[in-house]
MOPAC internal coordinates of N, CA, C and O (Angstrom, degrees):
PM7 1SCF
backbone

  N    0.0000 0     0.00 0     0.00 0    0    0    0
  C    1.3893 1     0.00 0     0.00 0    1    0    0
  C    1.4385 1   113.47 1     0.00 0    2    1    0
  O    1.2310 1   121.07 1   129.84 1    3    2    1
  N    1.4006 1   115.57 1   -50.16 1    3    2    1
  C    1.4927 1   118.70 1   179.01 1    5    3    2
  C    1.4803 1   110.52 1   -68.13 1    6    5    3
  O    1.2310 1   120.72 1   146.67 1    7    6    5
  N    1.3162 1   116.23 1   -33.33 1    7    6    5
  C    1.5451 1   116.43 1   174.59 1    9    7    6
  C    1.4639 1   114.00 1   -61.44 1   10    9    7
  O    1.2310 1   119.62 1   142.27 1   11   10    9
  N    1.3076 1   118.34 1   -37.73 1   11   10    9
  C    1.4377 1   124.21 1  -179.76 1   13   11   10
  C    1.6367 1   108.78 1   -66.13 1   14   13   11
  O    1.2310 1   123.11 1   135.91 1   15   14   13
  N    1.3375 1   111.64 1   -44.09 1   15   14   13
  C    1.4098 1   116.62 1   177.57 1   17   15   14
  C    1.5291 1   114.00 1   -58.38 1   18   17   15
  O    1.2310 1   123.22 1   134.16 1   19   18   17
  N    1.3251 1   111.42 1   -45.84 1   19   18   17
  C    1.5420 1   117.40 1   179.20 1   21   19   18
  C    1.5999 1   111.27 1   -63.07 1   22   21   19
  O    1.2310 1   120.91 1   142.73 1   23   22   21
  N    1.2638 1   115.86 1   -37.27 1   23   22   21
  C    1.4701 1   123.24 1  -178.94 1   25   23   22
  C    1.6003 1   108.53 1   -63.18 1   26   25   23
  O    1.2310 1   123.51 1   135.03 1   27   26   25
  N    1.3543 1   110.88 1   -44.97 1   27   26   25
  C    1.4889 1   117.71 1   179.88 1   29   27   26
  C    1.4845 1   112.46 1   -64.22 1   30   29   27
  O    1.2310 1   122.06 1   144.88 1   31   30   29
  N    1.3842 1   113.67 1   -35.12 1   31   30   29
  C    1.5490 1   115.18 1   175.55 1   33   31   30
  C    1.4166 1   115.70 1   -52.61 1   34   33   31
  O    1.2310 1   122.37 1   134.11 1   35   34   33
  N    1.4006 1   113.07 1   -45.89 1   35   34   33
  C    1.4074 1   119.83 1  -170.51 1   37   35   34
  C    1.5986 1   112.58 1   -92.74 1   38   37   35
  O    1.2310 1   121.82 1   165.50 1   39   38   37
  N    1.3500 1   114.13 1   -14.50 1   39   38   37
  C    1.4798 1   110.90 1   179.13 1   41   39   38
  C    1.5088 1   113.22 1  -101.52 1   42   41   39
  O    1.2310 1   117.76 1   145.71 1   43   42   41
  N    1.2945 1   121.88 1   -34.29 1   43   42   41
  C    1.4921 1   125.51 1   175.45 1   45   43   42
  C    1.5258 1   111.73 1   -75.44 1   46   45   43
  O    1.2310 1   121.83 1   -35.34 1   47   46   45
  N    1.2789 1   114.11 1   144.66 1   47   46   45
  C    1.5600 1   118.50 1  -177.43 1   49   47   46
  C    1.5146 1   108.59 1   -61.25 1   50   49   47
  O    1.2310 1   119.78 1   134.98 1   51   50   49
  N    1.2790 1   118.03 1   -45.02 1   51   50   49
  C    1.5727 1   119.52 1  -177.72 1   53   51   50
  C    1.5117 1   106.19 1   -58.31 1   54   53   51
  O    1.2310 1   118.72 1   135.25 1   55   54   53
  N    1.2502 1   120.04 1   -44.75 1   55   54   53
  C    1.4620 1   123.84 1  -174.62 1   57   55   54
  C    1.6129 1   108.72 1   -62.45 1   58   57   55
  O    1.2310 1   122.57 1   136.94 1   59   58   57
  N    1.3634 1   112.68 1   -43.06 1   59   58   57
  C    1.4838 1   113.87 1  -178.82 1   61   59   58
  C    1.5281 1   110.25 1   -70.80 1   62   61   59
  O    1.2310 1   119.33 1   149.06 1   63   62   61
  N    1.2898 1   118.88 1   -30.94 1   63   62   61
  C    1.4773 1   120.74 1   173.00 1   65   63   62
  C    1.5088 1   111.72 1   -58.14 1   66   65   63
  O    1.2310 1   120.25 1   133.30 1   67   66   65
  N    1.3589 1   117.13 1   -46.70 1   67   66   65
  C    1.3856 1   122.69 1  -176.27 1   69   67   66
  C    1.5386 1   109.85 1   -72.06 1   70   69   67
  O    1.2310 1   117.10 1   150.52 1   71   70   69
  N    1.2757 1   123.12 1   -29.48 1   71   70   69
  C    1.4301 1   124.06 1   170.59 1   73   71   70
  C    1.4613 1   112.85 1   -66.68 1   74   73   71
  O    1.2310 1   119.06 1   138.12 1   75   74   73
  N    1.3722 1   119.39 1   -41.88 1   75   74   73
  C    1.4767 1   124.49 1   176.43 1   77   75   74
  C    1.4432 1   113.37 1   -62.52 1   78   77   75
  O    1.2310 1   118.24 1   139.76 1   79   78   77
  N    1.3413 1   120.96 1   -40.24 1   79   78   77
  C    1.4000 1   126.77 1   174.50 1   81   79   78
  C    1.5265 1   111.24 1   -65.76 1   82   81   79
  O    1.2310 1   120.61 1   142.60 1   83   82   81
  N    1.2511 1   116.44 1   -37.40 1   83   82   81
  C    1.4508 1   120.48 1  -179.63 1   85   83   82
  C    1.6236 1   104.47 1   -66.55 1   86   85   83
  O    1.2310 1   119.18 1   130.67 1   87   86   85
  N    1.2629 1   119.17 1   -49.33 1   87   86   85
  C    1.4099 1   121.33 1   175.86 1   89   87   86
  C    1.5925 1   114.24 1   -54.17 1   90   89   87
  O    1.2310 1   120.72 1   137.08 1   91   90   89
  N    1.3192 1   116.22 1   -42.92 1   91   90   89
  C    1.4054 1   119.08 1   178.81 1   93   91   90
  C    1.6017 1   109.33 1   -66.49 1   94   93   91
  O    1.2310 1   119.40 1   142.95 1   95   94   93
  N    1.3375 1   118.74 1   -37.05 1   95   94   93
  C    1.3926 1   118.39 1   176.25 1   97   95   94
  C    1.4505 1   116.29 1   -67.07 1   98   97   95
  O    1.2310 1   118.92 1   144.11 1   99   98   97
  N    1.2975 1   119.67 1   -35.89 1   99   98   97
  C    1.4323 1   126.72 1   172.30 1  101   99   98
  C    1.5825 1   110.67 1   -62.17 1  102  101   99
  O    1.2310 1   119.29 1   137.11 1  103  102  101
  N    1.2173 1   118.95 1   -42.89 1  103  102  101
  C    1.4843 1   123.58 1  -176.84 1  105  103  102
  C    1.5299 1   103.97 1   -70.03 1  106  105  103
  O    1.2310 1   115.66 1   138.65 1  107  106  105
  N    1.2176 1   125.84 1   -41.35 1  107  106  105
  C    1.4928 1   129.08 1   177.11 1  109  107  106
  C    1.5265 1   108.58 1   -64.31 1  110  109  107
  O    1.2310 1   118.93 1   135.62 1  111  110  109
  N    1.3171 1   119.64 1   -44.38 1  111  110  109
  C    1.4507 1   122.85 1   178.54 1  113  111  110
  C    1.5234 1   112.86 1   -62.95 1  114  113  111
  O    1.2310 1   120.75 1   141.83 1  115  114  113
  N    1.3342 1   116.17 1   -38.17 1  115  114  113
  C    1.5200 1   117.27 1   178.67 1  117  115  114
  C    1.4342 1   109.61 1   -71.09 1  118  117  115
  O    1.2310 1   120.65 1   142.11 1  119  118  117
  N    1.3983 1   116.36 1   -37.89 1  119  118  117
  C    1.5854 1   118.25 1  -175.29 1  121  119  118
  C    1.4701 1   106.92 1   -70.86 1  122  121  119
  O    1.2310 1   118.59 1   143.68 1  123  122  121
  N    1.3532 1   120.30 1   -36.32 1  123  122  121
  C    1.4780 1   121.52 1   177.59 1  125  123  122
  C    1.4605 1   113.44 1   -63.84 1  126  125  123
  O    1.2310 1   120.72 1   138.72 1  127  126  125
  N    1.3903 1   116.23 1   -41.28 1  127  126  125
  C    1.4877 1   119.51 1  -178.40 1  129  127  126
  C    1.4907 1   108.37 1   -68.08 1  130  129  127
  O    1.2310 1   117.69 1   141.37 1  131  130  129
  N    1.4147 1   122.00 1   -38.63 1  131  130  129
  C    1.3974 1   122.45 1   176.26 1  133  131  130
  C    1.5554 1   112.99 1   -65.33 1  134  133  131
  O    1.2310 1   119.79 1   141.07 1  135  134  133
  N    1.2897 1   118.00 1   -38.93 1  135  134  133
  C    1.3956 1   126.91 1  -179.89 1  137  135  134
  C    1.5761 1   109.51 1   -63.18 1  138  137  135
  O    1.2310 1   122.97 1   128.75 1  139  138  137
  N    1.4650 1   111.91 1   -51.25 1  139  138  137
  C    1.4546 1   118.27 1  -178.13 1  141  139  138
  C    1.5788 1   110.87 1   -57.93 1  142  141  139
  O    1.2310 1   119.30 1   138.41 1  143  142  141
  N    1.3242 1   118.93 1   -41.59 1  143  142  141
  C    1.3665 1   120.52 1   179.34 1  145  143  142
  C    1.4842 1   117.59 1   -51.41 1  146  145  143
  O    1.2310 1   122.79 1   134.35 1  147  146  145
  N    1.3958 1   112.26 1   -45.65 1  147  146  145
  C    1.4853 1   120.20 1  -177.92 1  149  147  146
  C    1.4843 1   106.11 1   -77.87 1  150  149  147
  O    1.2310 1   117.63 1   139.62 1  151  150  149
  N    1.3586 1   122.11 1   -40.38 1  151  150  149
  C    1.4493 1   119.57 1   179.78 1  153  151  150
  C    1.4950 1   113.43 1   -64.30 1  154  153  151
  O    1.2310 1   120.88 1   143.12 1  155  154  153
  N    1.3810 1   115.93 1   -36.88 1  155  154  153
  C    1.4939 1   114.55 1  -177.71 1  157  155  154
  C    1.5526 1   107.97 1   -67.56 1  158  157  155
  O    1.2310 1   117.86 1   146.22 1  159  158  157
  N    1.2861 1   121.68 1   -33.78 1  159  158  157
  C    1.4877 1   125.04 1   175.22 1  161  159  158
  C    1.6094 1   109.56 1   -61.59 1  162  161  159
  O    1.2310 1   121.96 1   135.54 1  163  162  161
  N    1.2983 1   113.86 1   -44.46 1  163  162  161
  C    1.4477 1   115.09 1  -176.65 1  165  163  162
  C    1.6644 1   111.61 1   -69.48 1  166  165  163
  O    1.2310 1   122.77 1   145.53 1  167  166  165
  N    1.3776 1   112.30 1   -34.47 1  167  166  165
  C    1.4922 1   115.93 1   179.25 1  169  167  166
  C    1.6015 1   106.99 1   -68.89 1  170  169  167
  O    1.2310 1   120.19 1   139.91 1  171  170  169
  N    1.3815 1   117.25 1   -40.09 1  171  170  169
  C    1.3272 1   118.42 1  -179.41 1  173  171  170
  C    1.5117 1   115.86 1   -59.58 1  174  173  171
  O    1.2310 1   122.97 1   134.63 1  175  174  173
  N    1.4116 1   111.91 1   -45.37 1  175  174  173
  C    1.5268 1   119.51 1   177.34 1  177  175  174
  C    1.5047 1   109.28 1   -60.54 1  178  177  175
  O    1.2310 1   118.69 1   134.30 1  179  178  177
  N    1.2537 1   120.11 1   -45.70 1  179  178  177
  C    1.5243 1   126.60 1   176.67 1  181  179  178
  C    1.5463 1   111.41 1   -54.87 1  182  181  179
  O    1.2310 1   121.34 1   130.30 1  183  182  181
  N    1.3161 1   115.04 1   -49.70 1  183  182  181
  C    1.4823 1   116.70 1   177.73 1  185  183  182
  C    1.4697 1   115.33 1   -67.03 1  186  185  183
  O    1.2310 1   119.14 1   149.86 1  187  186  185
  N    1.3781 1   119.25 1   -30.14 1  187  186  185
  C    1.3628 1   121.71 1   173.58 1  189  187  186
  C    1.5667 1   113.25 1   -68.19 1  190  189  187
  O    1.2310 1   122.73 1   145.75 1  191  190  189
  N    1.2448 1   112.38 1   -34.25 1  191  190  189
  C    1.5245 1   115.98 1   178.63 1  193  191  190
  C    1.4971 1   108.35 1   -70.98 1  194  193  191
  O    1.2310 1   119.68 1   142.68 1  195  194  193
  N    1.3931 1   118.22 1   -37.32 1  195  194  193
  C    1.4921 1   117.11 1   176.67 1  197  195  194
  C    1.4889 1   113.39 1   -65.35 1  198  197  195
  O    1.2310 1   123.46 1   142.62 1  199  198  197
  N    1.3598 1   110.97 1   -37.38 1  199  198  197
  C    1.6062 1   117.21 1  -177.02 1  201  199  198
  C    1.5423 1   107.73 1   -67.38 1  202  201  199
  O    1.2310 1   120.42 1   144.03 1  203  202  201
  N    1.3465 1   116.81 1   -35.97 1  203  202  201
  C    1.5054 1   117.08 1   178.72 1  205  203  202
  C    1.4695 1   110.47 1   -71.93 1  206  205  203
  O    1.2310 1   118.36 1   143.87 1  207  206  205
  N    1.3351 1   120.72 1   -36.13 1  207  206  205
  C    1.4764 1   121.88 1   176.26 1  209  207  206
  C    1.4055 1   110.96 1   -65.69 1  210  209  207
  O    1.2310 1   118.23 1   133.72 1  211  210  209
  N    1.2343 1   120.97 1   -46.28 1  211  210  209
  C    1.5219 1   122.19 1   176.59 1  213  211  210
  C    1.4788 1   112.74 1   -59.55 1  214  213  211
  O    1.2310 1   119.65 1   137.82 1  215  214  213
  N    1.3242 1   118.28 1   -42.18 1  215  214  213
  C    1.4319 1   123.36 1  -178.71 1  217  215  214
  C    1.5575 1   113.75 1   -71.47 1  218  217  215
  O    1.2310 1   120.41 1   168.31 1  219  218  217
  N    1.3039 1   116.83 1   -11.69 1  219  218  217
  C    1.3916 1   121.95 1   179.59 1  221  219  218
  C    1.4214 1   115.96 1    94.03 1  222  221  219
  O    1.2310 1   119.96 1  -173.63 1  223  222  221
  N    1.3624 1   117.67 1     6.37 1  223  222  221
  C    1.4468 1   122.16 1   176.77 1  225  223  222
  C    1.4678 1   108.25 1   -98.49 1  226  225  223
  O    1.2310 1   120.48 1  -117.16 1  227  226  225
  N    1.3171 1   116.68 1    62.84 1  227  226  225
  C    1.5509 1   121.45 1  -178.23 1  229  227  226
  C    1.4686 1   110.24 1   -68.17 1  230  229  227
  O    1.2310 1   121.95 1   -57.32 1  231  230  229
  N    1.4043 1   113.88 1   122.68 1  231  230  229
  C    1.4269 1   117.81 1   179.99 1  233  231  230
  C    1.5319 1   100.05 1  -131.78 1  234  233  231
  O    1.2310 1   122.33 1   -15.89 1  235  234  233
  N    1.4624 1   113.15 1   164.11 1  235  234  233
  C    1.4746 1   117.67 1   178.24 1  237  235  234
  C    1.6282 1   110.72 1   -62.73 1  238  237  235
  O    1.2310 1   122.45 1   -41.05 1  239  238  237
  N    1.3088 1   112.92 1   138.95 1  239  238  237
  C    1.4356 1   116.52 1   178.30 1  241  239  238
  C    1.4680 1   113.67 1   -56.11 1  242  241  239
  O    1.2310 1   120.31 1   -38.86 1  243  242  241
  N    1.3331 1   117.02 1   141.14 1  243  242  241
  C    1.4596 1   123.01 1  -179.33 1  245  243  242
  C    1.4913 1   112.26 1   -73.40 1  246  245  243
  O    1.2310 1   120.23 1   156.74 1  247  246  245
  N    1.2169 1   117.16 1   -23.26 1  247  246  245
  C    1.5457 1   117.11 1  -167.83 1  249  247  246
  C    1.4948 1   109.83 1   -99.22 1  250  249  247
  O    1.2310 1   120.10 1   180.00 1  251  250  249

């Protein structure tokens, strides 16, 4: 039964469309994860700069 379902996914047009959208979703998820890693580092650096400025340890911005 499961094998028949998998065959239909790849043979029927509706199944292929669902597979294509699943691949697009995975690509977007991977891109978002990569972007978030870089963005979180930038946010952390900026917040540390603000914390240093408020504490009186004013230094030149790192960016």
